[in-house]
C-alpha positions in Angstrom: 3.2 -34.1 21.5 3.9 -35.2 18.0 0.9 -36.2 15.8 0.5 -39.2 13.6 -2.3 -40.0 11.2 -3.6 -43.6 10.9 -6.0 -44.8 8.2 -7.8 -48.1 8.2 -11.3 -49.3 7.8 -10.7 -51.9 10.6 -11.6 -50.4 13.9 -9.7 -53.1 15.8 -6.4 -52.0 14.0 -7.1 -48.3 14.7 -7.7 -49.1 18.4 -4.6 -51.2 18.6 -2.4 -48.5 17.2 -4.0 -45.9 19.4 -3.3 -48.0 22.5 0.3 -48.6 21.5 1.2 -45.1 20.4 -1.2 -43.0 22.3 1.1 -42.4 25.3 3.8 -40.9 23.1 1.8 -39.5 20.2 -1.4 -37.6 19.4 -3.1 -40.3 17.2 -5.5 -38.9 14.6 -7.5 -41.7 13.0 -9.7 -42.0 9.9 -11.8 -44.9 8.5 -11.1 -44.1 4.8 -8.8 -42.2 2.5 -11.1 -39.3 1.7 -11.5 -38.4 5.4 -7.7 -38.8 6.0 -6.9 -36.5 3.1 -9.2 -33.8 4.6 -7.5 -34.2 8.0 -4.1 -34.0 6.3 -5.0 -30.9 4.5 -6.1 -29.2 7.7 -3.2 -30.3 9.8 0.3 -29.1 9.1 2.1 -30.8 12.0 1.8 -34.5 11.3 5.1 -36.5 11.6 3.9 -39.9 10.2 1.1 -41.4 8.1 0.1 -45.0 8.5 -2.3 -46.6 6.0 -3.7 -50.0 5.5 -3.0 -51.4 2.1 -6.5 -52.8 1.4 -9.5 -50.6 2.3 -13.0 -50.1 0.9 -13.1 -47.3 -1.6 -9.6 -45.7 -2.0 -6.8 -48.2 -1.7 -3.9 -47.6 0.6 -1.4 -47.1 -2.2 -3.7 -44.5 -3.9 -4.2 -42.7 -0.6 -0.5 -42.6 0.2 0.2 -41.4 -3.4 -2.2 -38.5 -2.9 -0.9 -37.8 0.6 2.6 -37.5 -0.8 1.4 -34.5 -2.9 -0.2 -32.8 0.1 2.6 -33.5 2.6 5.7 -34.6 0.7 8.0 -34.4 3.8 5.9 -36.6 6.0 7.0 -40.3 6.0 4.4 -42.8 4.8 4.0 -46.3 6.3 2.1 -49.1 4.6 0.3 -51.5 6.9 -0.3 -54.9 5.4 -0.8 -58.6 6.2 1.7 -59.6 3.5 4.2 -58.1 1.1 5.1 -59.4 -2.3 7.4 -57.9 -4.9 4.7 -56.3 -7.0 3.1 -54.5 -4.1 6.5 -53.5 -2.8 7.5 -52.0 -6.2 4.1 -50.2 -6.7 4.1 -48.7 -3.2 7.6 -47.4 -3.5 7.4 -46.1 -7.0 3.9 -44.4 -6.6 3.9 -43.4 -3.0 7.5 -43.4 -1.9 6.6 -45.6 1.1 9.2 -45.3 3.8 8.4 -48.5 5.8 6.1 -51.5 5.7 4.5 -52.6 8.9 3.2 -56.2 9.0 0.2 -57.4 10.9 -0.2 -58.3 13.7 1.4 -55.1 14.9 4.3 -55.4 17.2 4.7 -52.5 19.7 8.5 -52.2 19.6 8.5 -52.3 15.8 5.8 -49.6 15.5 7.3 -47.3 18.1 10.8 -47.7 16.5 9.5 -46.7 13.1 7.7 -43.7 14.6 10.8 -42.5 16.3 12.6 -42.7 12.9 9.8 -40.7 11.3 10.1 -37.9 13.9 13.8 -37.7 13.2 13.3 -37.6 9.5 10.7 -34.8 9.7 13.0 -32.8 12.0 15.9 -33.2 9.5 13.7 -32.3 6.5 12.5 -29.1 8.2 16.0 -28.1 9.1 17.5 -28.9 5.7 14.7 -27.5 3.4 15.3 -23.8 2.8 12.1 -23.7 0.8 9.8 -24.8 3.7 7.2 -22.1 4.2 8.2 -20.6 7.6 6.1 -17.9 9.3 8.0 -15.1 7.6 7.6 -16.6 4.1 3.9 -17.1 4.7 3.6 -13.5 6.0 5.4 -12.2 2.9 3.1 -14.2 0.6 0.0 -13.0 2.5 1.0 -9.4 2.2 0.7 -9.6 -1.6 -2.1 -12.2 -1.7 -5.2 -11.6 -3.8 -8.0 -13.2 -1.8 -10.4 -13.4 -4.7 -8.0 -15.5 -6.7 -6.0 -17.4 -4.1 -8.4 -18.1 -1.3 -11.5 -20.3 -1.5 -14.2 -21.7 0.9 -15.5 -25.2 1.0 -18.7 -26.0 2.9 -19.5 -29.1 4.9 -23.2 -29.7 5.9 -24.5 -30.3 9.4 -27.7 -32.4 9.5 -30.4 -33.0 12.0 -29.9 -36.3 13.8 -33.6 -37.2 13.6 -34.8 -35.9 10.2 -31.6 -35.7 8.2 -32.4 -32.2 7.1 -29.6 -29.7 6.5 -29.4 -27.4 9.5 -26.1 -25.6 8.9 -23.0 -25.6 6.8 -19.4 -25.0 8.0 -17.2 -22.8 5.9 -13.6 -24.2 5.6 -10.9 -22.0 4.2 -8.3 -23.1 1.6 -5.3 -21.1 0.3 -3.5 -21.9 -3.0 -0.6 -19.5 -3.1 1.1 -18.7 -6.4 4.3 -18.5 -4.5 4.1 -21.3 -2.0 1.5 -23.6 -3.6 -1.3 -25.1 -1.5 -0.8 -24.2 2.2 -2.6 -26.0 5.0 -4.9 -23.8 7.3 -3.0 -25.4 10.2 0.1 -23.7 8.8 -1.0 -20.3 7.5 -3.6 -19.5 10.2 -1.1 -19.4 13.1 1.3 -17.4 10.9 -1.5 -15.0 10.0 -2.3 -14.6 13.7 1.3 -13.6 14.4 1.5 -11.2 11.4 -1.9 -9.6 12.0 -3.2 -10.7 8.5 -5.8 -12.9 10.3 -8.0 -9.8 10.5 -8.4 -9.2 6.8 -8.5 -13.0 6.0 -11.4 -13.3 8.5 -13.1 -10.3 7.0 -12.9 -11.9 3.5 -14.2 -15.3 4.8 -17.1 -13.7 6.6 -18.3 -11.7 3.7 -17.8 -14.6 1.2 -19.6 -17.1 3.4 -22.5 -14.7 4.1 -22.9 -13.9 0.4 -22.9 -17.6 -0.4 -25.8 -18.0 2.1 -27.7 -15.2 0.4 -27.3 -17.0 -3.0 -28.5 -20.3 -1.6 -31.5 -18.5 -0.2 -32.3 -16.8 -3.5 -31.6 -19.8 -5.8 -32.6 -22.8 -3.7 -34.8 -21.3 -1.0 -32.4 -22.5 1.7 -32.8 -21.2 5.2 -30.1 -23.1 7.1 -27.3 -21.3 8.9 -23.7 -20.9 7.9 -20.8 -21.1 10.4 -17.4 -19.4 10.1 -14.4 -20.2 12.2 -13.0 -17.2 14.1 -9.5 -17.0 15.5 -9.4 -16.6 19.3 -7.0 -13.7 18.7 -9.8 -11.6 17.2 -12.0 -11.8 20.3 -9.5 -9.7 22.1 -10.2 -6.8 19.6 -13.6 -5.1 20.0 -13.4 -4.3 16.2 -14.6 -7.8 15.5 -18.1 -6.7 16.3 -17.9 -4.1 13.5 -16.4 -6.7 11.1 -19.3 -9.1 11.7 -21.9 -6.3 11.4 -20.5 -5.1 8.1 -20.6 -8.7 6.7 -24.2 -8.9 7.6 -25.0 -5.5 6.0 -23.0 -6.3 2.8 -24.6 -9.7 2.3 -28.1 -9.4 3.5 -27.8 -12.6 5.6 -30.3 -12.9 8.5 -28.1 -12.5 11.7 -29.6 -15.6 13.4 -28.4 -17.6 10.3 -24.8 -16.7 11.0 -22.8 -18.8 13.5 -19.3 -18.0 14.6 -17.1 -21.0 15.7 -14.6 -20.5 18.4 -12.2 -23.0 19.9 -12.0 -24.2 23.5 -8.6 -22.6 23.5 -10.0 -19.1 23.7 -8.3 -17.6 26.7 -10.0 -15.2 29.1 -6.9 -13.5 30.2 -8.3 -10.3 28.7 -11.6 -11.2 30.2 -13.4 -7.8 30.0 -12.5 -7.3 26.3 -13.4 -10.8 25.3 -16.7 -10.8 27.2 -17.6 -7.4 25.8 -16.8 -8.6 22.2 -19.0 -11.7 22.7 -21.8 -9.6 24.1 -21.6 -7.3 21.1 -21.8 -10.2 18.7 -24.8 -11.7 20.5 -26.5 -8.3 20.4 -26.3 -8.5 16.6 -28.3 -11.7 16.8 -25.4 -13.9 15.7 -24.9 -17.3 17.3 -21.7 -18.7 18.8 -20.6 -22.3 18.9 -17.7 -23.9 20.7 -15.6 -26.1 18.3 -13.4 -29.1 19.1 -15.1 -29.4 22.5 -13.4 -31.9 24.9 -9.8 -31.2 23.7 -9.3 -28.4 26.2 -10.1 -27.9 29.8 -13.4 -25.9 29.8 -15.2 -25.5 33.0 -18.9 -25.0 33.6 -18.3 -21.3 34.5 -16.1 -20.9 31.4 -18.9 -22.1 29.2 -21.4 -19.8 30.9 -19.0 -16.8 30.4 -18.8 -17.5 26.6 -22.6 -17.6 26.3 -22.4 -20.2 23.5 -25.4 -21.6 21.6 -23.8 -24.8 20.5 -21.2 -27.4 21.6 -19.4 -29.3 18.8 -17.7 -32.3 20.2 -14.3 -33.1 18.7 -14.1 -35.8 16.1 -11.4 -37.7 18.0 -14.1 -38.9 20.6 -16.5 -39.9 17.9 -14.1 -42.1 16.0 -13.8 -44.8 18.6 -16.9 -44.2 20.6 -18.6 -47.4 19.7 -15.7 -49.6 20.7 -14.0 -47.5 23.4 -16.1 -47.1 26.6 -14.1 -44.0 27.6 -14.8 -42.1 24.4 -18.4 -43.2 24.5 -18.7 -41.9 28.1 -17.2 -38.6 27.1 -19.7 -38.2 24.2 -22.6 -39.0 26.6 -21.3 -36.5 29.2 -21.0 -33.7 26.6 -24.6 -34.3 25.4 -25.8 -34.1 29.0 -23.7 -31.0 29.6 -25.3 -29.3 26.6 -28.7 -30.2 27.8 -27.9 -28.8 31.2 -26.7 -25.5 29.6 -29.7 -25.4 27.2 -27.5 -25.4 24.1 -27.4 -27.5 20.9 -25.0 -30.4 20.7 -23.2 -31.4 17.5 -21.0 -34.5 16.8 -18.3 -34.1 14.2 -16.4 -36.8 12.4 -19.4 -39.0 11.5 -17.9 -41.4 9.0 -20.5 -44.2 8.8 -24.0 -45.4 9.8 -22.6 -47.0 13.0 -21.3 -43.6 14.2 -24.6 -41.9 13.2 -26.7 -44.4 15.0 -24.6 -44.3 18.2 -24.6 -40.5 18.3 -28.3 -40.4 17.6 -29.0 -42.8 20.4 -27.2 -40.4 22.8 -29.5 -37.6 21.9 -27.2 -35.3 19.9 -29.1 -32.6 18.0 -26.9 -32.6 14.8 -24.2 -34.5 13.1 -21.4 -33.6 10.6 -19.0 -35.7 8.7 -18.1 -37.6 5.5 -21.0 -40.0 6.0 -23.2 -37.1 4.8 -20.8 -35.1 2.7 -17.2 -34.1 2.3 -16.5 -30.3 2.2 -17.6 -29.1 -1.2 -17.7 -25.8 -3.2 -20.7 -23.5 -2.8 -22.2 -24.3 -6.3 -22.0 -28.0 -5.6 -23.7 -27.5 -2.3 -26.8 -26.1 -4.1 -27.2 -29.4 -6.0 -26.5 -31.4 -2.8 -29.3 -29.5 -0.9 -31.8 -30.1 -3.7 -31.4 -33.8 -3.1 -31.6 -33.3 0.7 -34.1 -30.6 1.9 -32.7 -27.8 4.1 -34.4 -26.4 7.1 -33.9 -23.5 9.5 -32.3 -24.3 12.9 
């Protein structure tokens, strides 16, 4: 299913577009430009971007102008209640807006524009010989200098009750001297195919663990740090040694390291996967299941993984206060976590309304732009000094 990104600070508009396009498209939504840019940077498979012209904070034109730099081949659509000559000229010159969509939104018009966008993206990929395919990415990774090209940003996770920092998630970025900035959604799958995912993960683990040690020494922080691990690596028993070496090299307390796996982890090599998980748990390291709710995890599946934490996908949080179905899913996940005796975390908290709703459901922790965007390690130290950290 093709993905589209919709940005608007009006929940009614977001809900309307999701209802109209949701049967044909995977609709990603954001309440502001900053959140949308983060999503766009992590997703390499979006076929259309729709943004309201007037939003609090970053304007629609500014957002689309910045989105153009991140994903130049993705068509940009401006949503507005009126169009005058000045706005038209500014949007086209600055953001190369492909279409204008007037409010109120008409279903045939929206779906017709999206069909055109899919066709445009398909043509662009076929016609652009410079588009970074898997082989080009693999070639660039072969010669990559991780210390100069790769970086980690960190997004805090806070206690729903006290607001204290409980954990930070490490998010990888790659700025290739050959390909330019490459989205994790693009280079991670390619690295999984080429085998480069092993050394990339090794670098990310050591870097994140050393950052934790520095926070402990300079700021007295004792929260945990989480690192995303490709499902591919759980089929290789050597992952246990990789994690053990990162602990030894950095001095991190094992219980302060959390590995995030996705609900897509397949158990078709069940014995190897379970043995790898058991080896990691023996080290004292914690496991969390990321993007929970987007797959088809069963109760027995969760028990097999022996996870310590469920992180519910941001897509359910975005409309939870206005969509009874999403609200019910959030409530069910929290109850499941309680039944399993594991921590529950809600991602994608963009505002106080989200935070209050998730808190009322009994979630243990929250993560999202309402608290902080992903930031470099040195900036996180200053952030934590303003907001006390605490062990999980």
